[in-house]
VEXVEX-971153 format. One line per field, with one value per residue (C-alpha): residue in one letter; residue number from 1; x, y, z. Coordinates in Angstrom, 3 decimals. Example, Ala and Ser with C-alpha at 12.3 -4.5 7.8 and 13.67 -1.06 7.14 Angstrom:
2
res (A,S)
n (1,2)
X (12.300,13.670)
Y (-4.500,-1.060)
Z (7.800,7.140)
***
This chain:
322
res (M,K,K,H,W,D,D,F,F,V,P,P,E,A,D,E,F,L,D,K,V,K,I,G,F,A,K,S,F,E,V,D,D,Q,F,L,S,A,W,L,S,H,H,G,D,S,Q,G,K,W,L,R,A,R,L,A,L,A,T,G,G,L,L,G,I,S,S,Q,T,Y,I,N,W,A,V,V,C,E,L,I,H,S,A,S,L,L,H,D,D,I,C,D,Q,D,N,L,R,R,G,Q,T,S,L,W,K,E,F,G,I,S,A,A,I,C,T,G,D,Y,L,I,A,E,S,F,R,K,I,T,E,I,D,Q,G,W,H,Q,T,I,L,L,K,L,L,S,N,S,V,K,E,I,I,F,G,Q,S,K,D,I,S,S,N,P,Y,E,M,T,W,D,Q,Y,K,R,M,A,T,H,K,T,A,P,F,I,S,L,P,M,M,G,M,F,E,C,K,E,C,S,K,G,E,C,E,G,L,Q,K,S,S,D,I,L,G,L,S,Y,Q,W,L,N,D,L,E,N,L,I,G,V,D,Q,D,K,F,T,D,I,Y,N,N,H,P,N,G,M,L,I,N,I,L,Q,Y,I,D,A,S,K,K,I,E,I,I,K,D,P,G,T,L,I,N,Q,L,N,E,I,A,F,D,N,Q,K,N,M,I,K,S,L,L,N,E,A,K,D,E,F,H,R,V,P,K,V,I,E,P,V,L,V,S,I,Y,N,E,I,N,F,R,M,K,N,L,D,K,V,R,K)
n (1,2,3,4,5,6,7,8,9,10,11,12,13,14,15,16,17,18,19,20,21,22,23,24,25,26,27,28,29,30,31,32,33,34,35,36,37,38,39,40,41,42,43,44,45,46,47,48,49,50,51,52,53,54,55,56,57,58,59,60,61,62,63,64,65,66,67,68,69,70,71,72,73,74,75,76,77,78,79,80,81,82,83,84,85,86,87,88,89,90,91,92,93,94,95,96,97,98,99,100,101,102,103,104,105,106,107,108,109,110,111,112,113,114,115,116,117,118,119,120,121,122,123,124,125,126,127,128,129,130,131,132,133,134,135,136,137,138,139,140,141,142,143,144,145,146,147,148,149,150,151,152,153,154,155,156,157,158,159,160,161,162,163,164,165,166,167,168,169,170,171,172,173,174,175,176,177,178,179,180,181,182,183,184,185,186,187,188,189,190,191,192,193,194,195,196,197,198,199,200,201,202,203,204,205,206,207,208,209,210,211,212,213,214,215,216,217,218,219,220,221,222,223,224,225,226,227,228,229,230,231,232,233,234,235,236,237,238,239,240,241,242,243,244,245,246,247,248,249,250,251,252,253,254,255,256,257,258,259,260,261,262,263,264,265,266,267,268,269,270,271,272,273,274,275,276,277,278,279,280,281,282,283,284,285,286,287,288,289,290,291,292,293,294,295,296,297,298,299,300,301,302,303,304,305,306,307,308,309,310,311,312,313,314,315,316,317,318,319,320,321,322)
X (-147.137,-150.893,-151.985,-155.738,-158.596,-157.104,-157.623,-157.497,-161.281,-161.904,-162.840,-160.704,-163.664,-163.646,-160.133,-160.698,-163.968,-162.907,-161.453,-164.835,-166.497,-164.082,-164.797,-168.568,-168.243,-166.157,-168.686,-171.404,-169.282,-169.337,-172.018,-172.770,-172.693,-169.491,-170.324,-171.546,-168.637,-166.166,-167.846,-167.889,-164.249,-163.251,-165.183,-163.841,-160.281,-160.797,-161.887,-161.174,-160.449,-163.587,-164.624,-168.323,-167.654,-165.412,-168.001,-170.518,-168.024,-166.780,-170.254,-171.754,-168.854,-168.813,-172.588,-172.495,-174.560,-174.311,-171.223,-173.286,-175.512,-172.842,-170.586,-173.442,-174.520,-170.973,-171.124,-174.515,-173.148,-170.188,-172.439,-174.846,-171.953,-170.353,-173.630,-173.874,-170.358,-171.199,-174.354,-172.674,-169.859,-172.435,-174.369,-171.170,-169.504,-166.384,-163.798,-161.764,-162.646,-159.862,-157.224,-158.522,-160.944,-164.531,-166.783,-169.097,-166.100,-164.494,-167.586,-170.370,-173.248,-175.536,-172.932,-172.486,-176.242,-176.715,-173.812,-175.089,-178.603,-177.220,-175.324,-178.443,-180.448,-177.629,-177.438,-181.108,-180.668,-177.663,-179.809,-181.853,-178.716,-178.855,-179.999,-182.080,-185.365,-186.117,-182.698,-183.617,-186.821,-185.081,-182.237,-184.417,-186.509,-183.446,-181.694,-184.788,-185.217,-181.509,-181.467,-184.470,-182.703,-179.588,-181.731,-183.469,-180.053,-178.792,-181.913,-181.363,-177.709,-178.330,-181.330,-179.984,-178.377,-175.208,-175.424,-178.872,-178.369,-178.212,-175.801,-178.648,-179.879,-176.395,-176.114,-179.427,-178.490,-175.020,-176.363,-179.043,-176.535,-173.626,-174.737,-176.547,-173.266,-171.894,-175.022,-176.255,-173.532,-173.808,-177.550,-178.293,-176.457,-178.032,-181.502,-180.679,-179.404,-182.584,-180.633,-182.695,-184.339,-181.936,-178.886,-180.161,-180.874,-177.356,-175.874,-178.011,-177.085,-173.377,-173.613,-175.420,-172.670,-169.874,-171.591,-171.781,-168.100,-167.226,-169.064,-167.664,-164.146,-164.769,-165.748,-162.428,-160.633,-162.381,-160.949,-157.470,-157.691,-157.286,-157.715,-160.051,-160.099,-159.560,-162.301,-165.012,-167.547,-166.867,-167.013,-170.025,-172.000,-172.134,-172.944,-169.717,-169.603,-166.583,-167.878,-171.362,-169.786,-167.670,-170.587,-172.491,-170.081,-169.749,-171.768,-174.474,-172.522,-169.510,-171.809,-173.258,-169.729,-169.049,-172.268,-171.194,-167.726,-167.590,-163.843,-163.329,-164.290,-160.854,-159.457,-161.306,-159.552,-156.570,-154.761,-156.779,-160.053,-158.943,-157.775,-161.143,-162.984,-160.778,-161.376,-165.140,-164.959,-162.868,-165.530,-168.173,-166.144,-165.948,-169.729,-170.036,-167.673,-169.930,-172.663,-170.577,-171.489,-175.081,-174.215,-173.306,-169.909,-168.362,-169.197,-167.734,-164.241,-165.756,-167.129,-163.838,-162.059,-164.308,-163.477,-159.773,-160.114,-161.615,-158.919,-156.221,-157.635,-157.775,-154.054,-153.406,-154.982,-152.008,-149.537,-151.382,-151.695,-147.940)
Y (-10.789,-11.102,-14.421,-14.587,-13.184,-9.684,-7.719,-4.207,-3.770,-4.977,-2.250,-2.300,-3.717,-6.875,-7.944,-6.810,-8.698,-11.912,-13.088,-12.431,-14.532,-17.381,-17.132,-17.131,-20.048,-22.050,-21.308,-22.895,-26.051,-26.289,-28.854,-30.935,-34.248,-36.255,-37.825,-34.697,-32.790,-35.270,-35.101,-31.293,-31.219,-33.444,-31.322,-28.073,-29.206,-28.818,-25.179,-23.305,-19.666,-18.196,-16.884,-16.564,-14.878,-12.343,-11.664,-10.835,-8.753,-6.818,-6.157,-5.223,-2.928,-1.203,-0.659,0.763,-1.980,-2.438,-4.534,-6.544,-7.618,-8.512,-10.322,-12.646,-12.977,-13.997,-16.786,-17.888,-18.136,-20.239,-22.547,-23.226,-23.745,-26.241,-28.155,-28.342,-29.763,-32.593,-33.558,-33.034,-35.445,-38.127,-37.605,-37.626,-40.380,-38.234,-39.722,-36.533,-32.997,-30.416,-33.077,-34.998,-37.900,-36.696,-36.981,-39.669,-41.815,-41.423,-41.749,-43.030,-41.560,-41.191,-39.108,-36.812,-36.339,-35.496,-33.059,-31.322,-31.080,-29.551,-26.905,-25.981,-25.577,-23.558,-21.228,-20.266,-19.861,-17.616,-15.092,-14.545,-13.072,-10.092,-7.039,-5.340,-7.215,-6.187,-7.479,-10.811,-11.001,-10.196,-12.648,-15.516,-15.359,-15.083,-18.005,-20.200,-19.458,-20.021,-23.378,-24.487,-23.461,-25.411,-28.480,-28.170,-28.147,-31.057,-33.122,-32.715,-33.568,-36.922,-37.961,-37.145,-39.642,-37.903,-39.801,-38.372,-34.883,-32.049,-29.172,-26.745,-29.078,-29.232,-25.444,-25.059,-27.728,-26.305,-22.759,-23.767,-25.793,-23.340,-19.755,-19.274,-19.660,-16.670,-14.513,-15.291,-13.481,-10.388,-10.399,-10.430,-7.149,-5.740,-6.396,-5.010,-1.860,-1.813,-1.691,-1.166,-4.004,-3.426,-3.663,-6.894,-8.344,-7.391,-9.173,-12.262,-12.425,-12.039,-14.675,-17.124,-16.948,-17.058,-19.981,-21.951,-21.178,-22.296,-25.641,-26.281,-25.621,-27.936,-30.648,-30.207,-30.450,-33.788,-35.183,-34.028,-34.923,-31.534,-32.176,-35.085,-38.594,-38.589,-39.575,-40.175,-38.390,-40.998,-44.073,-42.843,-41.756,-38.223,-35.235,-33.486,-30.421,-31.482,-35.008,-33.838,-31.337,-34.072,-36.531,-34.056,-34.764,-38.538,-40.732,-43.073,-46.342,-44.964,-43.608,-47.097,-48.431,-45.684,-46.420,-50.082,-49.082,-45.481,-45.831,-45.483,-41.825,-41.241,-41.689,-38.510,-36.396,-35.170,-31.845,-30.391,-31.261,-29.586,-26.468,-26.248,-26.472,-23.801,-21.459,-21.906,-21.123,-18.033,-16.901,-17.445,-15.384,-12.508,-12.725,-12.374,-9.408,-7.621,-7.674,-6.175,-2.582,-3.229,-3.432,-0.392,0.892,0.300,-3.424,-4.058,-4.905,-7.620,-9.383,-8.836,-10.663,-13.719,-13.547,-13.426,-16.340,-18.578,-17.513,-18.352,-21.848,-22.260,-21.538,-23.980,-26.767,-26.741,-27.040,-30.018,-31.790,-31.457)
Z (-127.533,-127.909,-129.377,-128.865,-126.815,-126.957,-123.767,-125.193,-125.178,-121.636,-119.133,-115.965,-114.025,-116.173,-115.193,-111.636,-111.266,-113.020,-109.708,-108.084,-110.780,-110.100,-106.381,-106.984,-109.378,-106.898,-104.146,-106.284,-106.311,-102.517,-101.688,-98.597,-100.433,-100.710,-104.067,-105.831,-104.308,-105.822,-109.222,-109.212,-108.134,-111.037,-113.501,-112.042,-112.627,-116.378,-116.452,-119.681,-120.480,-118.846,-122.249,-121.409,-118.088,-119.756,-122.437,-119.719,-117.730,-120.746,-122.152,-118.791,-117.963,-121.340,-121.281,-117.749,-116.111,-112.337,-111.544,-109.045,-111.945,-114.453,-111.968,-110.999,-114.621,-115.564,-112.972,-114.330,-117.875,-116.739,-114.715,-117.572,-119.979,-117.583,-117.343,-121.121,-121.398,-119.019,-120.896,-124.275,-123.390,-122.557,-125.801,-127.889,-125.827,-125.572,-123.228,-122.837,-121.807,-122.112,-121.968,-118.951,-118.541,-118.929,-115.891,-117.290,-118.242,-114.796,-112.574,-114.835,-116.840,-113.817,-111.986,-114.980,-115.419,-111.729,-111.793,-114.918,-113.494,-110.300,-112.274,-114.262,-111.040,-109.493,-112.498,-112.055,-108.297,-108.835,-110.725,-107.555,-105.943,-108.323,-106.374,-109.062,-109.328,-112.901,-113.958,-112.348,-114.376,-117.660,-117.096,-115.831,-119.002,-121.235,-119.532,-119.802,-123.518,-124.202,-122.396,-124.473,-127.674,-126.663,-125.942,-129.327,-131.002,-128.941,-129.623,-133.375,-132.868,-131.162,-133.262,-136.722,-139.073,-140.323,-143.609,-144.306,-142.866,-145.399,-145.079,-144.281,-141.527,-140.047,-140.025,-138.201,-135.664,-135.025,-134.668,-132.142,-130.178,-130.018,-130.733,-127.372,-125.515,-127.427,-127.421,-123.873,-121.836,-124.028,-124.741,-121.022,-120.670,-123.849,-122.477,-119.033,-120.783,-122.911,-126.163,-129.299,-131.215,-134.112,-131.826,-130.254,-133.699,-134.820,-131.812,-132.438,-136.124,-135.329,-132.593,-134.879,-137.493,-134.923,-133.188,-136.428,-137.066,-133.546,-133.901,-137.362,-136.067,-133.113,-135.600,-137.407,-134.064,-133.429,-136.658,-135.672,-131.992,-130.290,-126.532,-127.312,-128.743,-132.496,-134.978,-132.345,-134.576,-137.261,-135.055,-133.055,-136.151,-134.794,-137.055,-138.031,-140.243,-142.264,-142.828,-143.856,-146.218,-147.802,-148.026,-150.223,-153.076,-152.754,-155.133,-153.832,-154.214,-152.351,-149.663,-149.107,-148.570,-146.032,-144.128,-143.875,-142.704,-141.381,-140.850,-144.605,-144.255,-142.775,-146.291,-147.305,-144.673,-146.649,-146.556,-149.428,-147.682,-144.449,-146.310,-148.084,-144.761,-143.191,-146.128,-145.779,-142.068,-142.811,-145.275,-142.596,-140.107,-142.574,-142.962,-139.189,-139.186,-141.664,-138.988,-136.160,-137.055,-135.957,-132.251,-130.099,-131.230,-127.824,-128.064,-131.532,-130.185,-127.995,-131.065,-132.890,-130.083,-130.527,-134.233,-133.335,-130.922,-133.613,-136.091,-133.540,-133.064,-136.855,-137.092,-134.252,-136.332,-138.713,-135.835,-134.341,-137.695,-138.260)
***
């Protein structure tokens, strides 16, 4: 029975070439340095569902791009995502990553920074392995711009006071930080295919809304403790969508008490509050779905599958809370 990340839309090449992506990704982890090798090995043990690789493979295959291009591009997207996770864990002081000790906690902050920097450098180098030179040029520029956008989002994340952040500010920060990881794998293939401006704008708009949904959901998971330490956003004064949403409706005197003792925010996290947050995310997902028609018809099911993936994780929240 299908539960999430439906495979019906994936061209045969995507499943066939996923193994090649994993091989290429693993090869990038082979380094002639015993310390970096150990750090990469630890990080590689916590690989996820290869969502970004599959987005690149599916989109490239469906648009008829050269498989040599989209296989390498899939590796690039996984490398840059892995780098972001390492740096994100340091910024958020998260002790767990996908159920295991995060790299910075196991080996130290310096080790995690070095490992993340290596993966960023390797992602740019990997693009040079693409045979078609004009594809290299397109993808190098896109990767550079996307990395900058992620950094802009992360800088707002770590420098913002969650008790002073407005809901609109949170949405902008979350979109900058998360949306590129949805749009990047697909947009690279759109630009290599020379899709129209309207199609690219449709993909970007859909990705922005899905990215915000993804980050907001991740914030809910932090407050429940899904594959991570529970309540770290509260105790580390880290911007969290649910908390910022709740703080909007708390009077000034109560807010002062919360600032003095952030732990009291936990009292606000009742079943009604979680249900309200889930309903708002569902509304956001439907807003994203209304944009799907703007991309090439053959790509619509790819976006639907991201929509389904987020919905599946939403349903999983109830199981974990119980």
